[in-house]
FIDREN-540182 format. One record per residue (C-alpha): residue in three letters; x, y, z. Coordinates in steps of 0.1 Angstrom, whole numbers. Layout:
REM residues N
  resn     px     py     pz
   ala      X      Y      Z
...
***
This chain:
REM residues 629
  resn     px     py     pz
   met     75    532   -676
   thr    106    537   -655
   ala    134    512   -652
   leu    123    506   -615
   ala     87    499   -624
   ile    100    475   -651
   val    120    455   -625
   ala     90    455   -602
   val     67    440   -628
   leu     94    415   -638
   val     98    404   -601
   ala     60    401   -598
   ile     58    380   -630
   leu     87    358   -618
   leu     71    353   -584
   ala     39    344   -600
   ile     53    317   -622
   trp     81    306   -597
   asp     78    269   -587
   trp     92    265   -552
   asn     93    227   -556
   trp    128    235   -571
   phe    139    240   -536
   lys    127    206   -522
   gly    160    189   -529
   pro    182    216   -512
   val    158    217   -482
   glu    159    179   -477
   arg    197    179   -479
   gln    200    208   -454
   val    178    190   -428
   lys    196    157   -431
   ala    230    175   -427
   arg    218    192   -395
   thr    199    162   -379
   gly    214    132   -394
   arg    180    120   -404
   glu    162    115   -438
   phe    137    143   -445
   arg    112    140   -475
   ile     87    163   -490
   gly     64    141   -510
   gly     40    167   -522
   asn     42    205   -532
   leu     64    230   -515
   asp     51    265   -515
   val     59    299   -498
   asp     36    328   -491
   leu     57    358   -490
   gly     53    387   -466
   trp     69    401   -435
   thr     66    367   -419
   pro     68    343   -450
   val     48    309   -445
   val     64    278   -459
   ser     39    250   -466
   ala     48    215   -474
   glu     27    183   -482
   lys     33    148   -473
   val     64    155   -452
   ser     83    127   -433
   phe    112    127   -409
   gly    134     96   -405
   asn    138     77   -373
   ala    170     65   -354
   glu    191     38   -370
   trp    183     14   -343
   ser    146     17   -346
   arg    125     -8   -366
   ala    101     20   -377
   pro    116     39   -407
   gln     99     72   -397
   met     98     92   -365
   ala     73    118   -377
   thr     50    124   -407
   ala     23    148   -415
   asp     -1    153   -446
   arg      5    190   -444
   ala     28    213   -425
   glu     29    251   -425
   ile     57    271   -408
   gly     59    308   -404
   ile     95    323   -404
   ala    102    357   -389
   leu    128    375   -412
   trp    143    402   -388
   pro    156    377   -362
   leu    175    360   -390
   leu    197    390   -392
   arg    208    383   -356
   arg    214    347   -365
   gln    182    336   -346
   val    155    313   -359
   leu    120    324   -348
   leu     90    304   -360
   pro     58    323   -350
   leu     36    296   -363
   ile     36    259   -369
   arg      4    242   -382
   leu      2    205   -387
   asp    -25    184   -403
   asn    -27    147   -394
   pro      7    145   -380
   arg     21    113   -366
   leu     49    112   -340
   leu     68     82   -326
   leu     88     85   -295
   glu    107     54   -284
   thr    134     44   -260
   asn    165     25   -273
   pro    160    -12   -264
   lys    197    -15   -260
   gly    201     15   -238
   gly    212     51   -246
   asp    192     80   -258
   gly    157     78   -272
   asn    150     86   -307
   trp    141    123   -299
   val    178    130   -294
   phe    195    137   -328
   gly    219    160   -344
   glu    250    177   -327
   lys    248    179   -288
   gly    215    162   -287
   gly    199    185   -313
   glu    203    217   -293
   thr    197    246   -317
   asn    190    282   -314
   val    154    279   -325
   gln    123    296   -308
   phe     87    287   -313
   arg     55    307   -307
   arg     24    288   -316
   val     14    254   -328
   asp    -19    242   -342
   ile    -24    205   -345
   gln    -53    189   -363
   arg    -59    151   -359
   gly    -26    144   -344
   phe    -13    111   -331
   val     17    104   -307
   gln     29     71   -297
   phe     54     63   -269
   leu     72     29   -271
   asp     93     13   -244
   ala     98    -23   -255
   pro    120    -34   -225
   arg     92    -23   -201
   lys     64    -34   -223
   thr     50      0   -225
   asp     31     12   -256
   ile     12     44   -251
   arg     -9     58   -280
   val    -26     92   -277
   gly    -47    112   -301
   val    -39    150   -299
   ser    -58    181   -312
   ser    -51    217   -304
   gln    -77    239   -285
   lys    -83    275   -290
   ala    -54    296   -280
   ala    -61    322   -252
   ala    -42    348   -273
   arg    -34    351   -310
   asp      2    346   -306
   ala      0    320   -277
   ser      7    284   -280
   ala    -25    266   -280
   pro    -31    237   -254
   val    -40    203   -267
   ser    -67    178   -258
   val    -54    143   -254
   val    -73    110   -254
   gly    -58     75   -257
   gly    -44     45   -238
   gly    -23     14   -245
   leu      0     -6   -223
   trp     19      5   -192
   glu     42    -21   -180
   asn     21    -46   -199
   asn    -11    -34   -182
   lys    -40    -19   -202
   phe    -49     17   -194
   val    -68     46   -208
   leu    -63     83   -204
   gln    -78    116   -213
   gly    -72    153   -205
   ser    -54    183   -216
   ala    -18    196   -218
   ala      2    227   -229
   ser     14    230   -264
   pro     38    202   -275
   leu     63    229   -285
   leu     69    236   -248
   leu     83    200   -244
   arg    118    211   -257
   asp    120    240   -233
   arg    134    225   -201
   asp    132    258   -182
   ala     96    264   -188
   pro     68    246   -168
   tyr     47    223   -189
   arg     11    222   -175
   ile    -10    191   -178
   asn    -44    179   -164
   val    -48    142   -172
   arg    -69    113   -159
   ala    -57     78   -164
   ser    -72     44   -156
   ala    -56      9   -156
   gly    -84    -15   -147
   ala    -98     -5   -113
   thr    -68     18   -106
   his    -74     56   -114
   ala    -51     85   -113
   his    -57    123   -118
   ala    -27    144   -124
   arg    -28    182   -125
   gly      1    206   -124
   thr     34    212   -142
   leu     63    192   -155
   leu     99    203   -162
   asp    118    184   -190
   pro     89    158   -193
   leu    107    139   -221
   arg    133    128   -195
   leu    106    124   -168
   arg    123    149   -144
   gly    109    180   -125
   phe     75    168   -116
   asp     53    191    -96
   leu     19    176    -97
   gln    -11    172    -75
   met    -19    135    -79
   lys    -49    117    -68
   leu    -49     79    -67
   ser    -78     57    -62
   gly    -88     21    -67
   arg   -101    -12    -54
   asp    -69    -25    -38
   leu    -34     -9    -33
   gly    -20    -45    -41
   asp    -30    -37    -78
   leu      0    -13    -79
   tyr     24    -42    -81
   pro     21    -51   -117
   leu     17    -14   -126
   leu     46      2   -106
   gly     65    -28    -91
   leu     54    -18    -55
   ala     48    -50    -35
   ile     20    -35    -12
   pro     -2    -60      7
   his    -39    -62     -3
   thr    -61    -34     10
   pro    -98    -24      8
   pro   -106      4    -17
   tyr    -86     35    -13
   ser    -84     71    -24
   leu    -54     93    -17
   asp    -44    128    -29
   gly    -10    144    -25
   arg     20    162    -42
   phe     39    140    -67
   ser     74    150    -78
   arg    108    135    -88
   glu    144    142    -76
   gly    168    123    -97
   glu    159     86    -93
   val    136     92    -63
   trp     99     96    -67
   his     80    114    -39
   tyr     43    114    -28
   arg     42    140     -2
   lys     16    153     22
   phe    -11    130     10
   asp    -44    126     27
   gly    -72    101     21
   arg    -86     69     32
   ile    -78     31     29
   gly   -109     11     36
   asp   -126     29     66
   ser    -93     42     79
   asp    -80     78     73
   met    -45     79     61
   his    -19    108     60
   gly     18    111     53
   asp     48    110     30
   ala     62     83      8
   ser     90     79    -17
   val    103     52    -40
   asp    140     52    -50
   thr    146     34    -83
   ser    184     36    -83
   gly    190      3    -69
   lys    185    -32    -80
   arg    150    -32    -64
   pro    127     -2    -57
   tyr    130     11    -22
   leu     98     23     -6
   arg    101     47     23
   ala     69     60     40
   asp     59     77     73
   leu     22     73     78
   thr     -3     83    104
   ser    -39     75    110
   arg    -61     93    135
   arg    -86     65    135
   leu    -76     31    121
   asp   -101      5    113
   phe    -81    -26    124
   asp    -96    -50     99
   asp    -82    -27     71
   leu    -48    -43     79
   ala    -61    -78     73
   gly    -41    -80     40
   phe     -8    -79     59
   val    -15   -113     74
   gly    -32   -129     44
   gly    -68   -122     57
   thr    -97   -101     44
   pro   -113    -70     59
   gln   -147    -72     74
   thr   -176    -70     50
   gly   -206    -63     71
   gly   -228    -33     73
   gly   -208      0     70
   glu   -175    -18     60
   thr   -156    -10     29
   ala   -144    -38      8
   asn   -142    -47    -30
   ala   -161    -74    -47
   glu   -132   -100    -46
   gln   -128    -94     -8
   asn   -165    -97     -3
   ala   -162   -132    -20
   asp   -131   -141      1
   ala   -150   -131     33
   ala   -180   -153     23
   lys   -156   -182     19
   gln   -139   -174     52
   asp   -173   -174     70
   ala   -181   -208     54
   ser   -147   -222     66
   ala   -143   -239     99
   arg   -109   -222    102
   val   -101   -188    118
   leu    -63   -183    112
   pro    -54   -169     76
   gln    -43   -196     53
   thr    -35   -174     23
   pro      2   -180     15
   tyr     25   -149     10
   asn     36   -141    -24
   leu     74   -148    -21
   thr     82   -131    -55
   lys     65   -100    -41
   leu     83   -101     -8
   arg    117   -102    -27
   ala    108    -77    -54
   met    110    -45    -32
   asp    128    -31     -2
   ala    109    -10     24
   asp    111     12     54
   val     76     20     66
   arg     64     35     98
   leu     27     36    107
   arg     13     53    137
   ala    -24     49    146
   met    -37     73    173
   arg    -68     54    178
   ile    -80     20    167
   asn   -116      9    158
   ala   -118    -28    167
   pro   -151    -37    184
   ser   -141    -72    194
   leu   -106    -64    205
   pro    -96    -38    233
   leu    -70    -21    211
   asp    -62     15    218
   asp    -33     26    195
   met     -5     13    174
   asp     31     19    165
   ala     46     -3    138
   his     79      0    119
   leu     84    -24     90
   leu    118    -31     73
   leu    119    -51     42
   glu    152    -60     25
   gly    155    -87     -2
   gly    128   -110     14
   leu    138   -105     50
   val    109    -88     69
   lys    113    -71    102
   leu     85    -56    123
   asp    104    -38    151
   pro     87    -25    169
   leu     52    -37    166
   asn     34    -21    195
   phe     -2    -20    206
   gly    -19     -2    233
   val    -42    -27    247
   ala    -68    -24    275
   glu    -49      6    289
   gly    -17    -14    289
   glu      7    -22    260
   ile     20    -53    240
   arg     54    -45    228
   ser     67    -70    202
   arg     92    -78    175
   ile     86   -101    144
   arg    111   -114    120
   met    100   -132     88
   asp    128   -147     65
   ala    114   -152     31
   arg    148   -156     13
   thr    142   -194     11
   asp    112   -211     -3
   thr     98   -217     32
   ile     94   -186     55
   arg    109   -189     89
   thr     93   -166    115
   arg    102   -156    150
   ala     78   -135    172
   asp     86   -121    207
   ala     62   -101    227
   asn     59    -87    262
   leu     26    -78    277
   ala     25    -52    305
   gly     -4    -35    325
   leu    -34    -49    305
   asn    -66    -39    325
   leu    -87    -71    331
   gly   -118    -51    331
   lys   -111    -38    296
   leu    -99    -72    281
   leu   -134    -86    276
   pro   -156    -55    268
   lys   -186    -76    258
   val   -188    -98    290
   glu   -208    -79    315
   leu   -194    -97    346
   thr   -158    -87    338
   gln   -164    -50    329
   asn   -158    -39    365
   ala   -130    -63    372
   ile    -96    -49    385
   gly    -62    -63    378
   lys    -31    -57    357
   ile    -21    -85    333
   ser     15    -91    321
   gly     31   -118    301
   gln     57   -130    276
   val     54   -147    243
   gly     83   -162    223
   ile     76   -186    194
   glu     92   -197    162
   gly     77   -214    132
   thr     80   -222     95
   gly     54   -219     67
   asn     42   -194     41
   ser     10   -185     58
   ile      0   -173     92
   ala    -18   -207     98
   ala     13   -226     87
   met     36   -207    109
   leu     16   -210    140
   gly      7   -247    132
   ser     45   -255    132
   ser     55   -232    161
   asp     77   -240    191
   gly     83   -218    221
   asn     67   -205    253
   ile     35   -185    262
   ala     29   -171    297
   val      6   -146    312
   gly     -3   -138    347
   met    -19   -112    371
   gly    -12   -102    407
   gln    -38    -89    431
   gly    -70    -76    417
   arg   -107    -79    421
   ile   -135    -98    401
   ser   -172   -105    401
   asn   -181   -130    429
   leu   -211   -142    408
   leu   -186   -152    380
   met   -166   -172    404
   glu   -198   -189    418
   met   -208   -197    383
   ala   -174   -212    376
   gly   -178   -235    406
   ile   -214   -241    398
   asp   -225   -233    432
   leu   -263   -230    427
   ala   -270   -215    462
   glu   -245   -187    459
   ile   -256   -180    423
   ile   -292   -176    435
   lys   -281   -154    463
   phe   -261   -130    441
   lys   -288   -129    414
   leu   -314   -119    440
   gly   -293    -97    462
   gly   -269    -82    437
   asp   -232    -91    427
   lys   -202    -79    446
   gln   -164    -80    439
   ile   -140   -103    456
   pro   -101   -100    458
   val    -81   -119    432
   arg    -48   -133    449
   cys    -31   -145    417
   ala    -37   -157    382
   phe    -14   -172    356
   ala    -12   -194    326
   asp     21   -211    314
   phe     21   -229    281
   gly     49   -248    263
   val     45   -249    225
   glu     58   -277    205
   asn     50   -282    168
   gly     19   -261    171
   leu      5   -277    203
   met      2   -255    233
   thr      4   -277    266
   thr     -2   -263    300
   arg     26   -264    325
   ser      6   -244    350
   leu    -28   -227    350
   ala    -46   -211    380
   phe    -69   -184    390
   asp    -71   -179    427
   thr    -95   -157    446
   thr   -107   -155    482
   asp   -138   -174    471
   thr   -127   -200    446
   ile    -96   -215    431
   leu    -97   -225    394
   val    -70   -248    383
   gly    -67   -259    346
   ser    -48   -283    323
   gly    -49   -295    288
   thr    -39   -284    253
   val    -46   -258    226
   ser    -38   -269    191
   leu    -27   -241    168
   arg    -24   -266    139
   asp    -60   -279    141
   glu    -75   -249    159
   lys    -89   -271    185
   leu    -93   -266    224
   asp    -91   -293    249
   leu    -88   -278    284
   thr   -102   -288    318
   ile   -109   -262    345
   arg   -113   -275    379
   pro   -130   -252    405
   arg   -125   -254    442
   pro   -148   -232    461
   lys   -135   -221    495
   asp   -168   -218    512
   arg   -192   -246    522
   ser   -224   -251    502
   leu   -248   -280    499
   leu   -255   -270    464
   ala   -220   -267    451
   phe   -213   -293    424
   arg   -175   -289    423
   thr   -174   -302    388
   pro   -147   -295    363
   leu   -156   -274    332
   arg   -144   -286    299
   val   -134   -260    273
   ser   -135   -277    239
   gly   -145   -271    203
   thr   -127   -250    177
   phe   -114   -214    176
   lys   -144   -206    156
   lys   -169   -224    177
   pro   -155   -228    213
   gly   -176   -244    239
   val   -177   -245    277
   arg   -197   -272    296
   pro   -196   -290    330
   asp   -181   -325    331
   leu   -210   -340    351
   ala   -191   -374    352
   ala   -165   -359    374
   val   -188   -343    401
   gly   -172   -344    435
   leu   -136   -355    426
   arg   -119   -333    450
   gly    -89   -354    455
   ala    -77   -346    420
   ile    -80   -309    427
   ala    -59   -312    459
   leu    -33   -331    441
   thr    -32   -305    412
   leu    -29   -276    437
   gly      4   -290    450
   thr     20   -291    416
   ile     12   -257    400
   thr     39   -230    401
   pro     40   -198    381
   pro     70   -194    358
   ala     98   -175    376
   ala    104   -151    346
   leu     67   -142    348
   leu     68   -133    384
   ala     92   -104    379
   thr     66    -88    356
   leu     35    -91    379
   glu     21    -65    401
   leu     20    -87    432
   gly     11    -62    459
   pro     23    -61    495
   gly     22    -86    523
   glu     25   -123    528
   asp     -8   -131    512
   ser      1   -115    479
   gly     -9   -146    459
   cys     17   -155    432
   gly     46   -141    453
   gly     36   -162    483
   lys     18   -196    484
   tyr     24   -205    446
   ala     62   -196    446
   lys     69   -220    475
***
């Protein structure tokens, strides 16, 4: 036997009887020296030699940051690590394989601020180490953020790799608390080894649910441990956008069920949700939104459009509920609220605004609706711009296309004190009389342009309270136009004329002037002047409308201009509530013409209103002639 052969046999014998556990102490000390954390091998340490030696260790543990209550950041029943030898000659560490059995990893933020426990060693633990493949069996990852009451626990297991040397993706399933709200998640993600490579995209496909709120994220992340560089397609759905307040701190009003899908990304402290499409209730919704978290309050910016807006889907903005009839979209809670509203004698929303929510977020939101679906209202389109800052809400503008005209308004709500103070100003221009009451057959062919002004101010934390305490002025009017003669004869209760037009057909007669001027004090609207003058009949009104009690108490006195033996000339009483109004003749006042004559001498349209009316030419131009004298 040659000397070389003898040496080979001795080396083989040495390797066969060698106990690699002798190196446990030196390895533990080297890891601690490089990371500053305790490292322990509680079981056997072994090495399978070859061109790529595989080091295996049992019952390994890696210590946590000093500030953490948990002593260990990571543990595993068994860990196997392959080490490529040739790169070591170039002072590079290449680990072609990492296999972990029953690993446990705890990632947590520092409750006192600063880096999380995943940052360790010199310069945040940056080393010249490369990884190739990881295989995880029965893994468990926990992310803990105590200040934000977030505790996420996820089970992780490797899937089959696409190639022998490729990093195997992982399946994830778990849940926990996000901002103190329970949620569950499941999906798949790229190999956890890629988490440390900030320049490589980290692919995920995860579904998460928190109560009735659901999210489906698919795409890539960059530097996910720092929550930066998102490039995800994100689908959000749920029963109510208001549910996002406890989850994300976004104080969005209550809505019907929704489903939105768009691009989700992050730039610094700004989170973007771009080019999203979907539905909120029965309305389509499209646009871009972002949330800036760098200030003391989240700042929501959004530019939204809807091609067809179902108007009742906005009911949550005024403390109301969407419609819940056939074909309408609403959640179970809104169905219950709608049933209560139907049983209530009130119409105006009485649900108070949440002052905490109004002060929790700032916002700059623009919503444009190209077409509005509102069967009981003659709404055409809408342009709204909402500004919210520290509890001060401004809607400027809040414009509607109405009956081929427009209502341009501004609303200011100051919720910085315990009781909201609200100011509303609106200008009406060019509203088509024939379109205002689409369900009243006798007015559908009417002609006339209505204008007006509204300026009221009130206090209260609900729409009902604001209007019930309001002070101000409301005035609307119309110049020349045309209206159903039969409608005027019915208003004057002229039986002969009514029979004639019923048998021979209706015709239109000229309207000379119409106006209603109300003063508002402590929620009570009182007529200063109210008249509707045609060539056939003059209607003169007086009385009150209580916004506080939602009650009507108006008297309309007709004065037909023609002679008829069957004309009662009786006043009409408009009474009842907003929910159940009623119109009936006051038979006790039949024939009281003197009172009408006296009233005609006292009515005058408000001067500011006259400037907005389309009066028409000539001396007999109604509002601009007789009533202005």
